[in-house]
C-alpha positions in Angstrom: -54.9 3.2 -33.3 -56.4 5.7 -30.9 -59.9 7.1 -31.7 -61.4 10.2 -30.2 -64.9 11.7 -30.5 -65.0 15.4 -30.2 -67.1 18.4 -31.0 -65.6 20.3 -33.9 -67.2 23.3 -35.3 -70.4 22.4 -33.4 -70.8 18.8 -34.8 -69.6 15.4 -33.5 -66.6 14.2 -35.2 -64.5 10.9 -35.0 -60.8 11.6 -35.1 -57.5 9.7 -35.0 -55.2 10.7 -32.1 -51.5 10.9 -32.7 -49.3 12.6 -30.1 -51.6 15.5 -29.1 -53.0 16.0 -32.6 -56.5 15.1 -33.7 -57.1 14.2 -37.4 -60.8 14.1 -38.3 -61.5 11.0 -40.4 -63.7 13.0 -42.6 -60.9 15.4 -43.3 -58.7 12.6 -44.3 -61.1 11.1 -46.6 -64.9 12.1 -46.9 -65.8 8.5 -47.5 -65.0 7.7 -43.8 -67.9 7.6 -41.4 -68.0 10.9 -39.4 -69.1 9.4 -36.1 -68.2 6.4 -33.8 -71.7 5.0 -34.2 -71.4 4.9 -38.0 -67.8 3.7 -37.8 -68.8 0.8 -35.6 -71.6 -0.2 -37.7 -69.2 -0.5 -40.7 -66.2 -1.7 -38.8 -65.0 -4.4 -41.1 -65.4 -2.1 -44.1 -63.3 0.7 -42.7 -60.9 -0.6 -40.0 -58.0 -1.5 -42.3 -58.3 1.8 -44.2 -58.5 3.7 -40.9 -55.2 2.0 -39.7 -53.6 3.0 -42.9 -54.8 6.6 -42.3 -53.3 6.4 -38.8 -50.0 5.3 -40.3 -50.1 8.2 -42.7 -50.8 10.6 -39.8 -47.8 9.3 -38.0 -45.7 9.9 -41.1 -46.9 13.6 -41.3 -49.0 13.1 -44.4 -52.1 14.7 -43.0 -52.8 18.1 -41.4 -54.2 18.0 -37.8 -57.7 19.5 -37.3 -57.4 20.1 -33.5 -55.1 19.9 -30.5 -56.4 17.1 -28.2 -55.5 19.0 -25.0 -57.8 21.8 -26.0 -60.4 19.9 -27.8 -64.1 19.5 -26.6 -63.7 15.8 -26.0 -66.9 13.6 -25.7 -67.2 9.9 -24.7 -65.4 7.9 -27.4 -68.7 5.9 -27.8 -71.1 8.7 -27.0 -74.2 6.8 -27.8 -73.8 3.1 -27.0 -76.3 0.6 -28.3 -76.3 -0.8 -24.7 -74.1 -0.7 -21.6 -73.3 -3.8 -19.4 -70.9 -3.9 -16.5 -69.2 -7.1 -15.4 -67.8 -8.5 -12.1 -64.3 -9.6 -13.2 -61.9 -8.9 -10.4 -61.9 -11.5 -7.6 -59.9 -9.3 -5.3 -62.6 -6.6 -5.2 -65.3 -9.1 -4.7 -63.5 -11.0 -2.0 -62.5 -7.8 -0.1 -66.0 -6.3 -0.3 -67.4 -9.5 1.2 -64.8 -9.9 3.9 -65.5 -6.3 4.9 -69.2 -7.2 5.3 -68.1 -10.3 7.3 -69.5 -12.7 4.8 -67.8 -15.6 3.1 -66.6 -15.3 -0.4 -69.3 -16.5 -2.8 -68.2 -19.7 -4.6 -70.4 -18.8 -7.7 -67.9 -16.1 -8.6 -65.5 -18.7 -9.8 -68.1 -20.6 -11.7 -69.3 -18.1 -14.3 -68.9 -14.4 -15.1 -71.9 -12.1 -14.4 -72.9 -8.6 -15.5 -75.7 -6.2 -15.2 -77.3 -3.6 -17.6 -76.8 0.0 -16.7 -78.1 3.2 -18.4 -76.6 3.6 -21.7 -78.3 7.0 -22.1 -76.3 8.2 -19.2 -72.9 7.7 -20.8 -70.5 10.7 -20.4 -67.1 11.6 -21.3 -64.6 13.9 -19.5 -66.1 16.9 -17.7 -68.8 17.7 -15.1 -70.8 14.9 -13.4 -74.0 16.6 -12.2 -75.5 14.8 -9.2 -78.8 15.1 -7.4 -79.0 15.4 -3.6 -79.6 11.6 -3.1 -76.4 10.8 -5.1 -74.4 12.6 -2.5 -75.4 10.0 0.1 -72.1 8.0 -0.1 -71.2 9.0 -3.7 -68.5 6.8 -5.1 -66.2 6.2 -8.1 -65.4 2.7 -9.5 -62.1 2.3 -11.5 -62.7 0.0 -14.4 -61.7 -0.8 -18.0 -64.3 -1.3 -20.7 -64.5 -2.6 -24.4 -66.8 -1.9 -27.2 -68.3 -4.5 -29.6 -67.5 -3.8 -33.2 -69.6 -6.4 -35.0 -72.8 -8.4 -34.5 -72.6 -11.8 -32.9 -74.6 -14.4 -31.2 -73.7 -17.6 -29.2 -70.0 -16.7 -29.4 -67.5 -18.9 -27.8 -64.8 -17.3 -25.5 -62.1 -18.7 -27.9 -63.3 -16.3 -30.7 -64.9 -13.6 -28.7 -61.8 -11.2 -28.7 -62.5 -10.7 -32.5 -65.6 -8.8 -31.6 -63.8 -6.3 -29.5 -63.2 -3.0 -31.3 -61.2 -1.3 -28.6 -60.6 -0.6 -25.0 -61.2 2.5 -22.8 -61.4 3.7 -19.2 -64.7 3.5 -17.4 -65.8 5.2 -14.2 -69.0 3.5 -12.9 -70.3 6.3 -10.6 -72.3 4.9 -7.7 -74.7 6.3 -5.2 -74.3 3.8 -2.4 -77.1 4.6 -0.1 -79.6 4.3 -3.1 -77.9 1.1 -4.3 -77.8 -0.6 -0.9 -81.4 0.2 -0.2 -82.9 -1.0 -3.5 -80.7 -4.2 -3.6 -82.3 -5.3 -0.3 -85.1 -6.4 -2.6 -82.7 -8.4 -4.7 -83.1 -6.3 -7.8 -80.7 -3.8 -9.2 -78.4 -1.9 -9.1 -80.7 0.6 -10.7 -81.1 4.1 -9.3 -77.8 3.8 -7.5 -76.0 3.5 -10.8 -78.1 5.0 -13.6 -77.3 8.6 -13.3 -73.9 8.6 -14.9 -71.2 6.3 -16.3 -68.1 8.0 -17.6 -65.9 6.5 -20.4 -63.0 7.8 -22.2 -61.1 9.8 -23.2 -60.2 7.6 -26.1 -60.9 4.2 -27.7 -57.6 2.1 -28.3 -57.8 -0.7 -30.7 -56.4 -4.1 -29.4 -53.3 -4.1 -31.7 -51.9 -1.1 -29.8 -51.9 -3.2 -26.6 -49.9 -6.1 -27.9 -46.7 -5.1 -26.0 -48.6 -5.4 -22.8 -50.1 -8.9 -23.4 -49.8 -11.4 -20.5 -51.3 -14.8 -20.0 -54.8 -14.8 -18.6 -55.5 -16.5 -15.2 -55.3 -20.2 -15.1 -58.4 -22.1 -16.3 -59.6 -18.9 -18.2 -59.7 -18.0 -21.9 -59.1 -14.7 -23.7 -56.8 -11.8 -24.1 -55.2 -10.2 -21.0 -53.1 -7.0 -20.8 -51.0 -5.7 -18.0 -52.1 -2.2 -18.0 -51.5 -0.2 -14.8 -54.7 1.4 -13.5 -54.8 4.4 -11.1 -57.4 6.7 -9.6 -56.7 10.0 -8.0 -59.2 12.2 -6.1 -58.1 15.8 -5.8 -54.7 14.9 -6.8 -54.3 12.1 -4.2 -53.8 8.5 -5.3 -56.5 6.4 -3.8 -56.6 3.3 -6.0 -54.2 1.3 -8.2 -54.3 -2.1 -9.9 -53.9 -3.7 -13.3 -56.3 -4.7 -16.1 -54.3 -7.9 -16.1 -55.7 -8.7 -12.7 -59.1 -9.6 -14.2 -60.0 -13.1 -13.4 -62.8 -13.3 -15.9 -61.5 -12.0 -19.3 -63.6 -9.8 -21.6 -63.8 -12.8 -24.0 -65.5 -14.9 -21.3 -67.9 -12.0 -20.3 -68.8 -11.6 -24.0 -69.4 -15.3 -24.3 -72.0 -15.1 -21.6 -73.5 -11.8 -23.0 -74.0 -13.3 -26.4 -75.6 -16.6 -25.2 -79.0 -16.8 -27.0 -79.0 -13.1 -27.9 -77.3 -10.8 -30.3 -74.5 -8.6 -29.2 -74.4 -5.5 -31.5 -71.8 -2.9 -32.7 -71.7 -0.1 -30.1 -72.4 -2.3 -27.1 -70.2 -1.2 -24.2 -69.1 -3.7 -21.6 -67.2 -2.8 -18.4 -64.9 -5.0 -16.5 -66.3 -4.3 -13.0 -64.2 -2.7 -10.3 -60.5 -3.4 -9.8 -59.3 -4.4 -6.3 -59.1 -1.2 -4.1 -61.1 0.5 -7.0 -63.7 2.3 -5.0 -64.3 4.1 -1.6 -66.9 1.4 -0.5 -64.1 -1.2 -0.5 -61.4 1.1 0.8 -63.6 2.4 3.6 -64.7 -1.1 4.6 -61.0 -2.3 4.6 -60.0 0.8 6.7 -62.7 0.3 9.2 -61.9 -3.4 9.6 -58.3 -2.5 10.5 -59.1 0.5 12.5 -62.5 1.4 13.9 -61.5 5.1 13.9 -60.7 5.1 10.2 -62.0 8.2 8.6 -64.3 7.2 5.7 -64.3 9.1 2.5 -67.0 9.7 -0.2 -67.0 12.0 -3.2 -68.4 15.5 -2.6 -69.2 18.6 -4.7 -66.1 20.0 -6.4 -64.1 16.8 -6.1 -62.0 16.0 -9.2 -61.7 12.3 -10.1 -58.8 11.4 -12.5 -58.6 7.8 -13.7 -55.6 6.7 -15.7 -55.0 3.4 -17.5 -51.7 2.8 -19.2 -52.0 3.4 -23.0 -55.8 4.3 -22.6 -55.2 7.8 -21.4 -56.6 9.9 -18.5 -60.3 10.4 -17.8 -61.0 13.5 -15.7 -64.4 14.4 -14.2 -65.5 17.0 -11.7 -68.5 16.5 -9.3 -71.1 19.1 -9.5 -74.3 19.7 -7.7 -77.7 19.9 -9.3 -79.7 23.0 -8.2 -82.6 20.9 -7.4 -83.4 19.7 -3.8 -85.6 16.9 -4.9 -85.0 13.6 -3.0 -86.5 10.2 -3.7 -85.1 8.9 -0.5 -87.5 11.3 1.2 -90.4 9.7 -0.5 -90.1 6.4 1.3 -93.5 5.4 2.9 -92.2 4.2 6.2 
């Protein structure tokens, strides 16, 4: 089942997507929750009924409310309970460290890590408005993400996939100059990340991805899916990989997230960047191979399109805020 959150007649509505048609859950049956937040809070009570409704939509038993292509699509989980981002792809970590001429950190292979980012800055498709400092090495990050669908605590990786409601695309926008400066103090990332994280355009339940299931990496536990990932900037392909390239699975990341703390319905968790999945890595690799390599960063007007097999296409356009306020200019020395 593919679920989309969109604005319909001025209100947020949760809809089933079939082909290019959106079927509002409330139109199908008024007893359904009308928003993703409410649906996730009551996931176990409504998921089977929703899948039956999805089947009925496919059989032409319901009338569509909107055309997906023309709908005002929001983030599929527009108001997450929290947002964490993992560090699951070894290729990205190894390449980034090689480009900085430092050894691969052995702790990567010992345990999965994550950081908290700003769940209030979640966006869906559309404009990403950036302040002047964000344009100092503005970057995309090609990722997948999951959303938690039921409360849990001290969950083992062997059972953690049962807490995943669905998968979606994530673009962890990054202001690299801000990020690099603040992380010199061994905290963060904070201001380099907290201005925008885009997810969407849909949430896809795990059963839809079964044809793409592959074994996870050796000595790891959890579901893995070979879903081709791509990112284009202004129509030019700049990054490609697979969700199946994750070394740490979402189940293992969830196990760590839930240790000694509750994970909650609506928690969004990103995979971290796929190998080749950002300009920081691509520029570093390019310069390592050719000192005259022309580096690239996102700029005003750029269109970023991320596509993951079965998860749709997430399209964002970079816009400039009218303000000239700079926190980089406030440094004391």
